[in-house]
C-alpha positions in Angstrom: 23.0 108.0 103.5 21.3 105.4 105.7 24.1 102.9 105.0 26.8 105.4 105.8 25.1 106.1 109.1 24.9 102.4 109.9 28.6 102.0 109.2 29.5 104.9 111.4 27.3 103.5 114.2 29.0 100.0 113.9 32.4 101.6 114.3 31.2 103.2 117.6 29.4 100.1 118.8 31.6 97.7 120.9 31.7 94.0 119.9 32.6 90.9 121.8 36.2 89.8 121.4 37.5 86.2 121.4 37.5 86.1 125.2 33.9 87.3 125.4 34.9 90.7 126.6 33.5 93.9 125.1 36.0 95.5 122.7 35.9 97.7 119.7 36.2 95.1 117.1 39.4 94.2 115.3 40.5 97.8 115.2 40.3 97.9 119.0 42.4 94.8 119.4 45.0 96.1 117.0 45.0 99.4 118.7 45.5 97.7 122.1 48.4 95.6 120.8 50.0 98.7 119.3 49.5 100.6 122.5 51.0 97.7 124.5 54.0 97.6 122.2 54.6 101.3 122.5 54.2 101.5 126.3 56.1 98.2 126.6 58.9 99.7 124.6 59.1 102.7 127.0 58.9 100.4 130.0 61.7 98.2 128.5 63.9 101.3 128.0 63.3 102.2 131.7 64.2 98.7 132.7 67.4 98.5 130.5 68.6 102.0 131.5 68.3 101.2 135.2 69.8 97.7 134.7 72.8 99.0 132.7 73.4 101.9 135.0 73.5 99.6 138.0 75.8 97.2 136.2 78.1 100.2 135.4 78.2 101.0 139.1 79.3 97.4 139.8 76.0 96.0 141.1 75.5 92.3 140.7 73.4 91.3 137.7 70.6 89.8 139.9 70.5 92.9 142.2 70.6 95.2 139.2 67.7 93.3 137.5 65.6 93.3 140.6 66.0 97.0 141.2 65.4 97.8 137.5 62.3 95.6 137.8 60.9 98.0 140.5 61.2 101.0 138.2 59.8 99.0 135.2 56.8 97.7 137.1 55.9 101.2 138.3 56.1 102.5 134.8 54.3 99.6 133.3 51.4 99.7 135.7 50.6 103.3 135.1 51.0 103.1 131.3 49.1 99.8 131.0 46.2 101.0 133.2 45.8 104.4 131.4 46.9 103.9 127.8 46.6 100.2 126.9 43.7 98.6 128.9 41.8 101.7 129.9 41.1 100.2 133.2 38.4 101.5 135.6 39.0 98.7 138.2 39.8 99.5 141.8 43.4 100.7 141.8 44.5 99.1 145.1 43.3 95.6 144.3 44.5 95.9 140.7 48.0 97.2 141.7 48.5 94.3 144.1 47.5 91.9 141.4 49.7 93.5 138.9 52.8 93.5 141.2 52.1 90.0 142.3 51.9 88.6 138.8 54.9 90.7 137.6 56.8 89.3 140.6 56.4 85.8 139.0 57.9 87.1 135.8 60.8 88.7 137.8 61.5 85.2 139.3 61.4 83.7 135.8 63.7 86.5 134.5 66.2 86.1 137.3 66.4 82.4 136.8 66.8 82.8 133.0 69.5 85.5 133.5 71.4 83.2 135.8 71.2 80.4 133.3 72.4 82.5 130.4 75.1 84.2 132.3 76.4 81.4 134.5 75.9 78.4 132.2 76.0 79.8 128.7 78.6 82.4 129.5 76.7 85.3 127.8 77.3 88.8 128.9 74.8 90.3 131.4 73.7 92.9 128.8 73.1 90.4 126.1 71.4 88.0 128.5 68.9 90.7 129.5 67.9 91.3 125.9 67.4 87.6 125.2 65.4 87.0 128.5 63.2 90.1 127.8 61.5 88.4 124.9 60.0 85.7 127.1 59.2 88.3 129.8 57.3 90.6 127.4 55.1 87.7 126.1 54.4 86.5 129.7 53.6 90.0 131.0 51.1 90.7 128.2 49.3 87.4 128.7 49.0 88.1 132.4 47.9 91.7 132.0 45.3 90.9 129.3 43.9 87.8 130.9 44.2 88.4 134.7 44.8 92.0 135.7 43.1 94.5 133.4 40.1 92.4 132.3 36.8 94.1 132.3 34.5 93.3 135.3 31.6 90.9 134.8 28.6 92.7 133.4 30.8 95.6 132.0 28.7 97.6 129.6 30.7 100.3 127.8 29.0 103.7 127.1 29.2 105.6 123.9 32.1 107.5 125.3 34.1 104.4 126.1 33.3 103.0 122.7 34.9 106.1 121.2 37.9 105.6 123.4 37.0 108.4 125.9 37.3 106.2 129.0 36.8 108.0 132.2 39.5 107.3 134.8 38.6 107.6 138.4 
């Protein structure tokens, strides 16, 4: 009985992750990765749908990618803040940081698209798929390490340890 109670308390007690941040142990890290993949998949669909629609209406591939990026970034910020990183940071500052960092990946993506389309002669649709792999990895690293990190001295409550983060 006592051992069962201790095990239940351990699952509710946050632990330090490899970056020294409070987490929910290996289960929390896996859950975060799964949440990121699911919300990232939805964001990618928004991005591709806008990109392909704009190409269909004869927009240039760089213009189409940049406009699609706007829709994808809006979707990504909301879903990452709420469902993946459970952020309680100040929205304005965090949003500016998010858009700024994502802008760097837009530049990277546009350069890679130009390379694949102009020099390797791949189709714009196929190039977008290939380039997206690098973009997804870069975006996750930026979000995890720079944008949605917990503030110094962050102490989760029992509610946050159980995943019941309060969003202000």
